[in-house]
All heavy atoms as an XYZ file, in Angstrom:
783
protein
N     -27.636     -1.003    -92.935
C     -27.738     -2.174    -93.822
C     -28.733     -3.212    -93.247
O     -28.764     -3.481    -92.062
C     -26.347     -2.845    -93.902
C     -25.365     -2.074    -94.695
S     -25.724     -2.211    -96.430
C     -24.508     -1.162    -97.063
N     -29.484     -3.785    -94.173
C     -30.452     -4.796    -93.788
C     -30.095     -6.159    -94.327
O     -29.339     -6.308    -95.263
C     -31.843     -4.402    -94.386
C     -32.381     -3.098    -93.866
C     -33.834     -2.862    -94.405
C     -34.007     -3.028    -95.852
N     -35.316     -2.695    -96.345
N     -30.699     -7.154    -93.714
C     -30.697     -8.552    -94.202
C     -31.888     -8.770    -95.095
O     -32.929     -8.119    -94.922
C     -30.732     -9.538    -92.992
C     -29.497     -9.695    -92.304
C     -29.122     -8.808    -91.328
C     -28.620    -10.775    -92.556
C     -27.940     -8.999    -90.589
C     -27.438    -10.960    -91.872
C     -27.125    -10.047    -90.864
N     -31.760     -9.703    -96.046
C     -32.876    -10.060    -96.871
C     -32.762    -11.568    -97.106
O     -31.651    -12.104    -97.275
C     -32.774     -9.296    -98.242
C     -33.964     -9.533    -99.151
C     -35.166     -8.997    -98.859
C     -33.780    -10.318   -100.276
C     -36.253     -9.231    -99.722
C     -34.835    -10.570   -101.092
C     -36.081    -10.016   -100.871
N     -33.875    -12.256    -97.114
C     -33.926    -13.722    -97.267
C     -34.498    -14.134    -98.584
O     -35.525    -13.601    -98.999
C     -34.741    -14.334    -96.126
C     -35.048    -15.817    -96.287
C     -33.786    -16.660    -95.995
C     -36.178    -16.192    -95.374
N     -33.842    -15.023    -99.274
C     -34.463    -15.712   -100.400
C     -34.526    -17.216   -100.064
O     -33.488    -17.889    -99.880
C     -33.640    -15.554   -101.680
C     -33.442    -14.040   -101.967
C     -34.279    -16.203   -102.864
C     -32.484    -13.760   -103.131
N     -35.740    -17.701    -99.854
C     -35.922    -19.058    -99.338
C     -36.736    -19.886   -100.283
O     -37.432    -19.382   -101.141
C     -36.724    -18.967    -98.010
O     -36.975    -20.235    -97.492
N     -36.662    -21.202   -100.084
C     -37.453    -22.145   -100.945
C     -38.710    -22.642   -100.176
O     -39.430    -23.351   -100.729
C     -36.633    -23.327   -101.337
C     -36.162    -24.137   -100.141
O     -35.579    -23.528    -99.237
O     -36.262    -25.334   -100.150
N     -38.902    -22.143    -98.953
C     -40.131    -22.511    -98.238
C     -40.620    -21.428    -97.296
O     -39.842    -20.570    -96.825
C     -39.871    -23.820    -97.425
C     -38.871    -23.712    -96.391
O     -39.068    -22.998    -95.391
N     -37.744    -24.364    -96.547
N     -41.930    -21.471    -97.038
C     -42.532    -20.468    -96.122
C     -42.123    -20.547    -94.710
O     -42.082    -19.509    -94.008
C     -44.051    -20.560    -96.242
C     -44.601    -19.552    -97.212
O     -44.029    -18.488    -97.409
N     -45.706    -19.896    -97.866
N     -41.785    -21.726    -94.203
C     -41.426    -21.869    -92.796
C     -40.109    -21.042    -92.512
O     -40.081    -20.403    -91.468
C     -41.131    -23.374    -92.479
C     -42.375    -24.235    -92.578
O     -43.492    -23.666    -92.420
O     -42.239    -25.434    -92.733
N     -39.118    -21.141    -93.374
C     -37.948    -20.364    -93.152
C     -38.223    -18.885    -93.206
O     -37.748    -18.070    -92.412
C     -36.850    -20.736    -94.193
O     -36.639    -22.183    -94.099
C     -35.570    -19.975    -93.960
N     -39.069    -18.495    -94.186
C     -39.405    -17.062    -94.324
C     -40.143    -16.512    -93.103
O     -39.812    -15.462    -92.606
C     -40.256    -16.846    -95.568
C     -40.516    -15.355    -95.889
C     -41.257    -15.147    -97.095
N     -42.640    -15.483    -97.061
C     -43.640    -14.735    -96.542
N     -43.352    -13.544    -96.053
N     -44.845    -15.152    -96.450
N     -41.064    -17.314    -92.565
C     -41.804    -16.870    -91.367
C     -40.888    -16.811    -90.169
O     -40.969    -15.866    -89.373
C     -42.974    -17.829    -91.125
C     -44.045    -17.736    -92.149
S     -44.687    -16.062    -92.416
C     -45.453    -15.771    -90.846
N     -39.984    -17.789    -90.053
C     -39.041    -17.718    -88.907
C     -38.137    -16.495    -88.967
O     -37.922    -15.852    -87.911
N     -37.668    -16.148    -90.161
C     -36.838    -14.949    -90.298
C     -37.651    -13.709    -90.087
O     -37.110    -12.710    -89.600
C     -36.169    -14.993    -91.692
C     -35.094    -16.042    -91.862
S     -33.751    -15.733    -90.703
C     -32.700    -17.085    -91.199
N     -38.879    -13.654    -90.502
C     -39.707    -12.516    -90.238
C     -39.905    -12.231    -88.768
O     -39.880    -11.075    -88.318
C     -41.114    -12.645    -90.895
C     -41.088    -12.334    -92.366
C     -42.446    -12.088    -92.923
N     -42.917    -10.769    -92.421
C     -44.135    -10.385    -92.591
N     -45.049    -11.158    -93.123
N     -44.512     -9.206    -92.175
N     -39.960    -13.318    -87.981
C     -40.020    -13.154    -86.510
C     -38.782    -12.506    -85.957
O     -38.820    -11.813    -84.937
C     -40.303    -14.499    -85.838
C     -41.637    -15.106    -86.066
C     -41.708    -16.526    -85.508
C     -42.741    -14.251    -85.438
N     -37.655    -12.709    -86.662
C     -36.405    -12.113    -86.321
C     -36.207    -10.719    -86.910
O     -35.155    -10.098    -86.737
C     -35.209    -12.971    -86.671
N     -37.202    -10.260    -87.675
C     -37.131     -8.913    -88.277
C     -36.534     -8.874    -89.668
O     -36.195     -7.836    -90.200
N     -36.343    -10.055    -90.288
C     -35.694    -10.116    -91.608
C     -36.800    -10.393    -92.651
O     -37.471    -11.418    -92.622
C     -34.649    -11.218    -91.707
C     -33.525    -10.891    -90.648
C     -34.065    -11.374    -93.058
C     -32.524    -12.020    -90.463
N     -36.945     -9.474    -93.600
C     -37.942     -9.607    -94.677
C     -37.374    -10.556    -95.742
O     -36.146    -10.718    -95.824
C     -38.263     -8.258    -95.272
C     -39.019     -7.349    -94.324
C     -40.341     -7.903    -93.878
O     -41.056     -8.545    -94.724
O     -40.748     -7.658    -92.721
N     -38.219    -11.120    -96.552
C     -37.736    -12.035    -97.596
C     -38.831    -12.462    -98.538
O     -39.975    -12.037    -98.423
N     -38.365    -13.298    -99.447
C     -39.326    -13.867   -100.482
C     -39.131    -15.381   -100.535
O     -38.104    -15.896   -100.138
C     -39.085    -13.225   -101.866
C     -39.401    -11.746   -101.827
C     -37.639    -13.509   -102.340
N     -40.129    -16.061   -101.097
C     -40.046    -17.439   -101.360
C     -39.921    -17.640   -102.885
O     -40.740    -17.028   -103.639
C     -41.305    -18.191   -100.841
C     -41.248    -19.647   -101.256
C     -41.377    -18.048    -99.341
N     -38.967    -18.402   -103.310
C     -38.722    -18.641   -104.749
C     -38.669    -20.141   -105.018
O     -38.106    -20.910   -104.186
C     -37.418    -17.938   -105.189
N     -39.190    -20.561   -106.156
C     -39.208    -21.990   -106.468
C     -38.485    -22.279   -107.766
O     -38.151    -23.444   -108.041
C     -40.608    -22.533   -106.493
C     -41.282    -22.451   -105.171
N     -40.988    -23.256   -104.084
C     -42.268    -21.669   -104.747
C     -41.750    -22.988   -103.066
N     -42.554    -21.965   -103.399
N     -38.299    -21.293   -108.591
C     -37.656    -21.533   -109.912
C     -36.406    -20.699   -110.040
O     -36.229    -19.689   -109.351
C     -38.602    -21.084   -111.069
O     -38.841    -19.703   -111.031
C     -39.933    -21.846   -110.989
N     -35.456    -21.112   -110.929
C     -34.249    -20.330   -111.091
C     -34.546    -18.869   -111.518
O     -33.873    -17.949   -111.093
C     -33.535    -21.086   -112.202
C     -34.003    -22.471   -112.074
C     -35.434    -22.382   -111.663
N     -35.567    -18.675   -112.324
C     -35.915    -17.272   -112.778
C     -36.332    -16.435   -111.570
O     -35.971    -15.300   -111.506
C     -37.081    -17.343   -113.808
C     -36.676    -17.967   -115.112
C     -36.658    -19.525   -115.052
O     -37.287    -20.138   -114.215
O     -35.898    -20.111   -115.875
N     -37.125    -16.998   -110.630
C     -37.558    -16.282   -109.440
C     -36.301    -15.962   -108.542
O     -36.211    -14.877   -108.031
C     -38.562    -17.096   -108.614
C     -39.875    -17.245   -109.351
C     -40.819    -18.184   -108.548
O     -40.367    -19.152   -107.880
N     -42.140    -17.974   -108.714
N     -35.405    -16.882   -108.456
C     -34.214    -16.654   -107.646
C     -33.336    -15.523   -108.268
O     -32.948    -14.591   -107.564
C     -33.372    -17.942   -107.533
C     -32.037    -17.645   -106.827
C     -34.123    -18.995   -106.789
N     -33.098    -15.581   -109.530
C     -32.325    -14.548   -110.199
C     -32.979    -13.192   -110.114
O     -32.325    -12.168   -109.869
C     -32.122    -14.884   -111.650
C     -31.185    -16.120   -111.813
C     -31.080    -16.593   -113.242
C     -30.290    -17.877   -113.374
N     -30.270    -18.421   -114.719
N     -34.344    -13.111   -110.269
C     -35.078    -11.859   -110.165
C     -34.908    -11.345   -108.716
O     -34.680    -10.109   -108.563
C     -36.501    -12.085   -110.521
C     -37.333    -10.797   -110.459
C     -38.766    -11.015   -110.822
C     -39.507     -9.665   -110.692
N     -40.949     -9.867   -110.869
N     -35.011    -12.190   -107.739
C     -34.909    -11.787   -106.335
C     -33.494    -11.279   -106.013
O     -33.330    -10.278   -105.302
C     -35.269    -12.910   -105.426
O     -36.616    -13.318   -105.575
N     -32.466    -11.936   -106.597
C     -31.113    -11.459   -106.399
C     -30.881    -10.092   -106.977
O     -30.259     -9.176   -106.409
C     -30.134    -12.452   -107.011
C     -29.831    -13.684   -106.214
C     -29.010    -14.709   -107.040
C     -29.035    -13.375   -104.913
N     -31.444     -9.874   -108.192
C     -31.291     -8.570   -108.854
C     -32.038     -7.489   -108.067
O     -31.543     -6.374   -107.932
C     -31.794     -8.644   -110.325
C     -30.908     -9.424   -111.172
C     -29.493     -8.841   -111.273
O     -29.299     -7.588   -111.280
O     -28.556     -9.686   -111.310
N     -33.206     -7.822   -107.477
C     -33.953     -6.873   -106.708
C     -33.166     -6.488   -105.449
O     -33.073     -5.332   -105.044
C     -35.308     -7.509   -106.263
O     -36.046     -7.779   -107.476
C     -36.096     -6.506   -105.392
N     -32.525     -7.488   -104.809
C     -31.743     -7.256   -103.657
C     -30.523     -6.396   -103.949
O     -30.141     -5.523   -103.157
C     -31.287     -8.558   -102.967
N     -29.878     -6.681   -105.085
C     -28.734     -5.924   -105.535
C     -29.040     -4.464   -105.804
O     -28.306     -3.535   -105.474
C     -28.076     -6.549   -106.715
C     -26.792     -5.910   -107.160
C     -26.218     -6.664   -108.346
C     -24.896     -5.971   -108.782
N     -24.318     -6.668   -109.939
N     -30.249     -4.243   -106.302
C     -30.698     -2.852   -106.660
C     -31.062     -2.076   -105.417
O     -30.969     -0.822   -105.467
C     -31.853     -2.964   -107.624
N     -31.395     -2.697   -104.298
C     -31.734     -1.964   -103.091
C     -30.478     -1.694   -102.297
O     -29.848     -2.594   -101.741
C     -32.687     -2.841   -102.256
C     -33.263     -2.120   -101.022
O     -32.637     -1.111   -100.599
O     -34.300     -2.574   -100.542
N     -30.120     -0.469   -102.231
C     -28.871     -0.053   -101.551
C     -28.927     -0.268   -100.010
O     -27.902     -0.255    -99.382
C     -28.560      1.441   -101.845
O     -29.562      2.263   -101.322
N     -30.104     -0.518    -99.451
C     -30.200     -0.735    -97.987
C     -29.856     -2.196    -97.641
O     -29.625     -2.519    -96.520
C     -31.592     -0.401    -97.524
C     -31.882      1.064    -97.571
O     -30.944      1.879    -97.243
N     -33.018      1.470    -97.947
N     -29.926     -3.124    -98.641
C     -29.704     -4.572    -98.334
C     -28.213     -4.796    -98.435
O     -27.604     -4.626    -99.456
C     -30.497     -5.425    -99.302
C     -32.001     -5.218    -99.140
C     -30.083     -6.895    -99.138
C     -32.862     -5.950   -100.092
N     -27.643     -5.266    -97.305
C     -26.194     -5.579    -97.246
C     -25.887     -7.046    -97.252
O     -24.809     -7.445    -97.676
N     -26.879     -7.843    -96.759
C     -26.611     -9.324    -96.658
C     -27.842     -9.986    -97.190
O     -28.978     -9.723    -96.757
C     -26.373     -9.741    -95.235
C     -26.142    -11.248    -95.130
C     -25.137     -9.028    -94.692
N     -27.647    -10.999    -98.106
C     -28.730    -11.807    -98.599
C     -28.500    -13.183    -98.009
O     -27.466    -13.783    -98.286
C     -28.797    -11.842   -100.131
C     -29.785    -12.868   -100.627
C     -29.115    -10.504   -100.714
N     -29.513    -13.729    -97.331
C     -29.474    -15.059    -96.841
C     -30.194    -15.982    -97.813
O     -31.333    -15.628    -98.220
C     -30.145    -15.194    -95.455
C     -29.621    -14.239    -94.346
C     -30.512    -14.317    -93.115
C     -28.241    -14.631    -94.036
N     -29.559    -17.068    -98.213
C     -30.201    -17.969    -99.207
C     -30.133    -19.410    -98.712
O     -29.077    -19.814    -98.170
C     -29.515    -17.881   -100.540
C     -29.764    -16.638   -101.318
S     -29.012    -16.630   -102.944
C     -29.949    -17.892   -103.773
N     -31.179    -20.137    -98.892
C     -31.150    -21.570    -98.470
C     -30.242    -22.359    -99.441
O     -30.098    -22.001   -100.613
C     -32.539    -22.184    -98.491
O     -33.184    -21.974    -99.732
C     -33.458    -21.535    -97.355
N     -29.694    -23.415    -98.923
C     -28.742    -24.187    -99.711
C     -29.377    -24.801   -100.988
O     -28.715    -24.883   -101.982
C     -28.089    -25.276    -98.849
C     -29.106    -26.272    -98.248
C     -28.472    -27.202    -97.207
O     -27.234    -27.108    -96.981
O     -29.194    -27.988    -96.655
N     -30.602    -25.084   -100.867
C     -31.309    -25.668   -102.106
C     -31.327    -24.668   -103.238
O     -31.068    -24.972   -104.391
C     -32.706    -26.096   -101.718
C     -33.507    -26.689   -102.896
C     -34.893    -27.034   -102.431
C     -35.733    -27.554   -103.649
N     -37.050    -27.900   -103.203
N     -31.588    -23.391   -102.952
C     -31.645    -22.392   -103.947
C     -30.264    -22.017   -104.485
O     -30.056    -21.765   -105.683
C     -32.307    -21.098   -103.430
C     -33.787    -21.221   -103.093
C     -34.369    -19.925   -102.601
C     -34.554    -21.778   -104.274
N     -29.295    -22.071   -103.628
C     -27.917    -21.825   -104.071
C     -27.468    -22.912   -105.046
O     -26.862    -22.640   -106.072
C     -26.938    -21.639   -102.965
C     -27.133    -20.278   -102.274
C     -25.469    -21.779   -103.410
C     -26.225    -19.906   -101.169
N     -27.798    -24.151   -104.744
C     -27.369    -25.251   -105.641
C     -28.188    -25.165   -106.913
O     -27.697    -25.619   -107.962
C     -27.545    -26.624   -104.953
O     -28.936    -26.855   -104.666
N     -29.416    -24.659   -106.893
C     -30.238    -24.525   -108.067
C     -29.684    -23.498   -109.017
O     -29.755    -23.650   -110.229
C     -31.645    -24.156   -107.697
C     -32.618    -23.999   -108.854
S     -34.244    -23.283   -108.388
C     -34.796    -24.445   -107.110
N     -29.160    -22.416   -108.468
C     -28.634    -21.304   -109.270
C     -27.157    -20.983   -108.973
O     -26.768    -19.834   -108.859
C     -29.474    -20.067   -108.957
S     -31.206    -20.235   -109.468
N     -26.368    -22.012   -108.891
C     -24.967    -21.853   -108.469
C     -24.209    -20.844   -109.335
O     -23.487    -19.997   -108.834
C     -24.281    -23.187   -108.540
C     -22.945    -23.204   -107.881
C     -22.461    -24.592   -107.540
N     -23.293    -25.421   -106.747
C     -23.406    -25.368   -105.437
N     -22.653    -24.540   -104.759
N     -24.175    -26.201   -104.744
N     -24.352    -20.913   -110.659
C     -23.576    -19.968   -111.506
C     -23.962    -18.530   -111.282
O     -23.085    -17.701   -111.185
C     -23.852    -20.354   -112.985
C     -23.146    -21.660   -113.393
C     -23.424    -22.039   -114.823
O     -23.796    -21.141   -115.606
O     -23.241    -23.198   -115.157
N     -25.258    -18.270   -111.213
C     -25.698    -16.823   -110.969
C     -25.219    -16.308   -109.599
O     -24.774    -15.199   -109.474
C     -27.200    -16.747   -111.087
N     -25.289    -17.190   -108.602
C     -24.923    -16.808   -107.267
C     -23.407    -16.523   -107.229
O     -22.976    -15.452   -106.731
C     -25.281    -17.861   -106.222
C     -24.640    -17.577   -104.865
C     -26.785    -17.975   -106.043
N     -22.602    -17.380   -107.766
C     -21.174    -17.221   -107.715
C     -20.673    -16.067   -108.640
O     -19.716    -15.413   -108.321
C     -20.424    -18.531   -108.053
C     -20.517    -19.485   -106.912
C     -20.950    -20.769   -107.139
C     -20.180    -19.098   -105.662
C     -21.077    -21.671   -106.075
C     -20.314    -20.006   -104.565
C     -20.732    -21.289   -104.789
O     -20.821    -22.150   -103.737
N     -21.442    -15.856   -109.711
C     -21.076    -14.666   -110.555
C     -21.314    -13.342   -109.695
O     -20.477    -12.469   -109.751
C     -21.968    -14.657   -111.779
C     -21.644    -13.449   -112.680
C     -22.578    -13.468   -113.917
O     -22.952    -14.544   -114.418
O     -22.839    -12.345   -114.408
N     -22.411    -13.323   -109.006
C     -22.678    -12.167   -108.149
C     -21.703    -12.031   -107.076
O     -21.202    -10.877   -106.721
C     -24.068    -12.203   -107.608
C     -24.488    -10.901   -106.878
S     -26.195    -10.933   -106.307
C     -26.973    -10.170   -107.668
N     -21.318    -13.141   -106.450
C     -20.297    -13.088   -105.363
C     -18.950    -12.595   -105.871
O     -18.293    -11.873   -105.190
C     -20.097    -14.476   -104.769
C     -21.186    -14.897   -103.764
C     -20.812    -16.305   -103.194
C     -21.726    -16.608   -102.031
N     -21.243    -17.781   -101.319
N     -18.587    -12.988   -107.076
C     -17.283    -12.629   -107.615
C     -17.240    -11.207   -108.211
O     -16.227    -10.558   -108.096
C     -16.796    -13.605   -108.714
C     -16.495    -15.002   -108.222
C     -16.229    -15.920   -109.395
C     -15.293    -15.005   -107.316
N     -18.361    -10.713   -108.718
C     -18.344     -9.476   -109.429
C     -19.007     -8.298   -108.729
O     -19.066     -7.218   -109.222
C     -19.010     -9.679   -110.811
C     -18.180    -10.660   -111.650
O     -16.988    -10.679   -111.625
N     -18.935    -11.504   -112.374
N     -19.570     -8.542   -107.523
C     -20.255     -7.476   -106.819
C     -19.673     -7.376   -105.381
O     -19.373     -8.373   -104.784
C     -21.724     -7.748   -106.701
O     -22.326     -7.899   -107.989
N     -19.608     -6.130   -104.915
C     -19.157     -5.923   -103.525
C     -20.330     -5.975   -102.580
O     -20.129     -6.098   -101.396
C     -18.474     -4.568   -103.426
O     -19.324     -3.512   -103.834
C     -17.183     -4.598   -104.248
N     -21.522     -5.827   -103.057
C     -22.711     -5.799   -102.218
C     -23.868     -6.353   -103.056
O     -23.941     -6.049   -104.220
C     -23.004     -4.333   -101.799
C     -24.097     -4.221   -100.783
C     -24.682     -2.795   -100.724
N     -25.134     -2.317   -102.015
C     -26.221     -2.643   -102.634
N     -27.062     -3.497   -102.112
N     -26.549     -2.142   -103.816
N     -24.742     -7.126   -102.498
C     -24.747     -7.624   -101.137
C     -23.908     -8.860   -100.903
O     -23.581     -9.582   -101.874
C     -26.276     -7.967   -100.985
C     -26.691     -8.367   -102.333
C     -25.903     -7.509   -103.293
N     -23.585     -9.133    -99.690
C     -22.889    -10.349    -99.285
C     -23.955    -11.443    -99.326
O     -25.042    -11.333    -98.772
C     -22.308    -10.226    -97.918
C     -21.734    -11.461    -97.304
C     -20.446    -11.891    -98.088
C     -21.385    -11.177    -95.799
N     -23.676    -12.586    -99.974
C     -24.598    -13.721   -100.068
C     -24.091    -14.792    -99.096
O     -22.970    -15.246    -99.178
C     -24.671    -14.272   -101.502
C     -25.197    -13.171   -102.447
C     -25.600    -15.481   -101.527
C     -25.193    -13.538   -103.884
N     -24.954    -15.191    -98.203
C     -24.655    -16.158    -97.154
C     -25.621    -17.317    -97.293
O     -26.852    -17.247    -97.343
C     -24.813    -15.538    -95.766
C     -24.486    -16.567    -94.688
C     -23.864    -14.388    -95.611
N     -25.041    -18.533    -97.377
C     -25.813    -19.780    -97.488
C     -26.261    -20.232    -96.076
O     -25.436    -20.242    -95.136
C     -24.968    -20.875    -98.113
C     -25.672    -22.179    -98.285
C     -24.814    -23.244    -98.975
O     -23.693    -22.927    -99.389
O     -25.333    -24.364    -99.144
N     -27.542    -20.511    -95.934
C     -28.048    -21.033    -94.674
C     -28.668    -22.414    -94.919
O     -29.108    -22.703    -96.015
C     -29.087    -20.085    -94.058
C     -30.315    -19.930    -94.942
C     -28.475    -18.748    -93.680
C     -31.490    -19.190    -94.332
N     -28.602    -23.307    -93.940
C     -29.151    -24.606    -94.098
C     -30.665    -24.520    -94.291
O     -31.310    -23.702    -93.666
C     -28.891    -25.334    -92.793
C     -27.909    -24.486    -92.081
C     -27.963    -23.143    -92.640
N     -31.195    -25.374    -95.133
C     -32.647    -25.440    -95.284
C     -33.224    -26.343    -94.203
O     -32.493    -26.844    -93.368
C     -33.054    -25.817    -96.675
C     -32.636    -27.222    -97.085
O     -32.194    -27.959    -96.192
O     -32.775    -27.604    -98.253
N     -34.505    -26.549    -94.206
C     -35.123    -27.302    -93.170
C     -34.691    -28.770    -93.097
O     -34.858    -29.443    -92.113
C     -36.644    -27.187    -93.232
C     -37.185    -27.797    -94.517
C     -38.640    -27.502    -94.661
N     -39.083    -27.832    -96.011
C     -40.263    -27.611    -96.459
N     -41.220    -27.244    -95.627
N     -40.576    -27.896    -97.727
N     -34.117    -29.287    -94.200
C     -33.668    -30.608    -94.209
C     -32.188    -30.751    -93.757
O     -31.735    -31.789    -93.396
C     -33.808    -31.203    -95.657
C     -35.191    -31.134    -96.117
N     -36.268    -31.791    -95.532
C     -35.767    -30.406    -97.110
C     -37.407    -31.491    -96.154
N     -37.105    -30.636    -97.137
N     -31.417    -29.692    -93.883
C     -30.085    -29.595    -93.408
C     -29.140    -30.704    -94.007
O     -28.403    -31.338    -93.228
N     -29.167    -30.841    -95.275
C     -28.461    -31.990    -95.852
C     -27.017    -31.705    -96.295
O     -26.300    -32.641    -96.545
C     -29.213    -32.441    -97.133
O     -29.312    -31.415    -98.060
N     -26.584    -30.456    -96.327
C     -25.267    -30.186    -96.914
C     -24.111    -30.263    -95.908
O     -22.991    -30.299    -96.288
C     -25.244    -28.792    -97.559
O     -25.125    -27.820    -96.561
N     -24.431    -30.333    -94.646
C     -23.298    -30.421    -93.686
C     -22.556    -29.126    -93.520
O     -21.343    -29.086    -93.259
N     -23.275    -27.990    -93.743
C     -22.582    -26.676    -93.623
C     -22.031    -26.445    -92.280
O     -21.002    -25.827    -92.109
C     -23.565    -25.547    -94.083
C     -22.798    -24.237    -94.303
C     -24.649    -25.350    -93.072
C     -23.592    -23.205    -94.984
N     -22.669    -26.967    -91.196
C     -22.158    -26.731    -89.872
C     -20.828    -27.404    -89.644
O     -19.940    -26.887    -88.988
C     -23.156    -27.163    -88.817
O     -23.387    -28.552    -88.902
N     -20.595    -28.572    -90.300
C     -19.328    -29.228    -90.174
C     -18.238    -28.426    -90.906
O     -17.155    -28.368    -90.460
C     -19.345    -30.686    -90.740
C     -20.139    -31.636    -89.817
C     -21.458    -31.984    -90.419
O     -21.835    -31.517    -91.492
N     -22.226    -32.784    -89.712
N     -18.634    -27.851    -92.030
C     -17.706    -26.981    -92.791
C     -17.267    -25.781    -91.985
O     -16.085    -25.473    -91.928
C     -18.318    -26.550    -94.112
O     -18.593    -27.644    -94.959
N     -18.206    -25.162    -91.313
C     -17.933    -24.043    -90.502
C     -16.996    -24.403    -89.335
O     -16.001    -23.737    -89.045
C     -19.193    -23.297    -90.005
C     -19.941    -22.690    -91.173
C     -18.869    -22.275    -88.916
C     -21.295    -22.170    -90.826
N     -17.313    -25.577    -88.702
C     -16.446    -26.052    -87.609
C     -15.010    -26.297    -88.084
O     -14.052    -25.993    -87.423
C     -17.005    -27.323    -87.043
C     -18.243    -27.115    -86.156
O     -18.469    -25.950    -85.815
O     -18.915    -28.114    -85.823
N     -14.936    -26.885    -89.263
C     -13.561    -27.180    -89.870
C     -12.819    -25.888    -90.106
O     -11.648    -25.779    -89.810
C     -13.697    -27.995    -91.154
C     -12.397    -28.363    -91.718
C     -12.547    -29.157    -93.028
O     -13.620    -29.473    -93.434
N     -11.394    -29.477    -93.602
N     -13.478    -24.892    -90.742
C     -12.832    -23.606    -90.996
C     -12.328    -22.962    -89.754
O     -11.232    -22.441    -89.658
C     -13.779    -22.678    -91.773
C     -14.156    -23.125    -93.120
C     -15.418    -22.904    -93.635
C     -13.269    -23.776    -93.961
C     -15.819    -23.320    -94.893
C     -13.550    -24.197    -95.253
C     -14.874    -23.984    -95.677
O     -15.244    -24.355    -96.989
N     -13.206    -22.904    -88.703
C     -12.813    -22.283    -87.446
C     -11.705    -23.011    -86.820
O     -10.682    -22.472    -86.300
C     -14.011    -22.165    -86.523
C     -13.619    -21.683    -85.128
C     -15.107    -21.265    -87.054
N     -11.737    -24.360    -86.809
C     -10.681    -25.191    -86.219
C      -9.332    -24.901    -86.912
O      -8.317    -24.794    -86.238
C     -11.001    -26.628    -86.302
O     -12.137    -26.943    -85.548
N      -9.339    -24.838    -88.203
C      -8.110    -24.598    -88.996
C      -7.593    -23.156    -88.704
O      -6.410    -22.930    -88.629
C      -8.315    -24.790    -90.433
C      -8.519    -26.249    -90.860
C      -8.859    -26.456    -92.246
O      -8.950    -25.445    -93.057
O      -9.110    -27.631    -92.637
N      -8.525    -22.221    -88.602
C      -8.112    -20.832    -88.448
C      -7.484    -20.584    -87.043
O      -6.500    -19.824    -86.929
C      -9.281    -19.893    -88.687
N      -8.086    -21.179    -86.026
C      -7.566    -20.810    -84.667
C      -6.851    -21.971    -84.008
O      -6.314    -21.810    -82.921
C      -8.758    -20.323    -83.743
C      -9.772    -21.424    -83.562
C      -9.359    -19.099    -84.281
C     -10.864    -21.071    -82.543
N      -6.898    -23.094    -84.649
C      -6.128    -24.257    -84.158
C      -6.774    -24.987    -82.964
O      -6.086    -25.696    -82.242
N      -8.063    -24.741    -82.791
C      -8.821    -25.462    -81.715
C      -9.921    -26.327    -82.303
O     -10.582    -25.930    -83.272
C      -9.402    -24.452    -80.743
C      -8.465    -23.586    -79.887
C      -9.206    -22.545    -79.172
C      -7.671    -24.493    -78.987
N     -10.104    -27.472    -81.751
C     -11.225    -28.336    -82.174
C     -12.489    -27.898    -81.424
O     -12.448    -27.771    -80.195
C     -10.866    -29.761    -81.840
C     -12.030    -30.723    -82.163
C     -11.486    -31.943    -82.923
C     -12.515    -32.950    -83.193
N     -13.375    -32.608    -84.269
N     -13.507    -27.693    -82.131
C     -14.788    -27.273    -81.570
C     -15.674    -28.507    -81.202
O     -15.651    -29.518    -81.823
C     -15.570    -26.350    -82.440
C     -14.823    -25.051    -82.777
C     -15.637    -24.268    -83.851
C     -14.605    -24.257    -81.582
């Protein structure tokens, strides 16, 4: 299984390429939906990484795929601006799950 990136900027795409993760840059909801369908059609792709900006742009399509498909797993990653506070959410989930404050 491979990772695949759908990003809203080239900096993130280039950083992921250095880590061996291929991806695309999308700027419109149509491009995002097309990229999601392409990833879903490729049986080698198991995890799709998406920037928070793109997930908020296409929230309905992303959640529909999350609810109705077993593959690929869609994971939200912070964009270069890091505005959503996803790291605090992860800390809170882990703290609640294991009972330790991180």
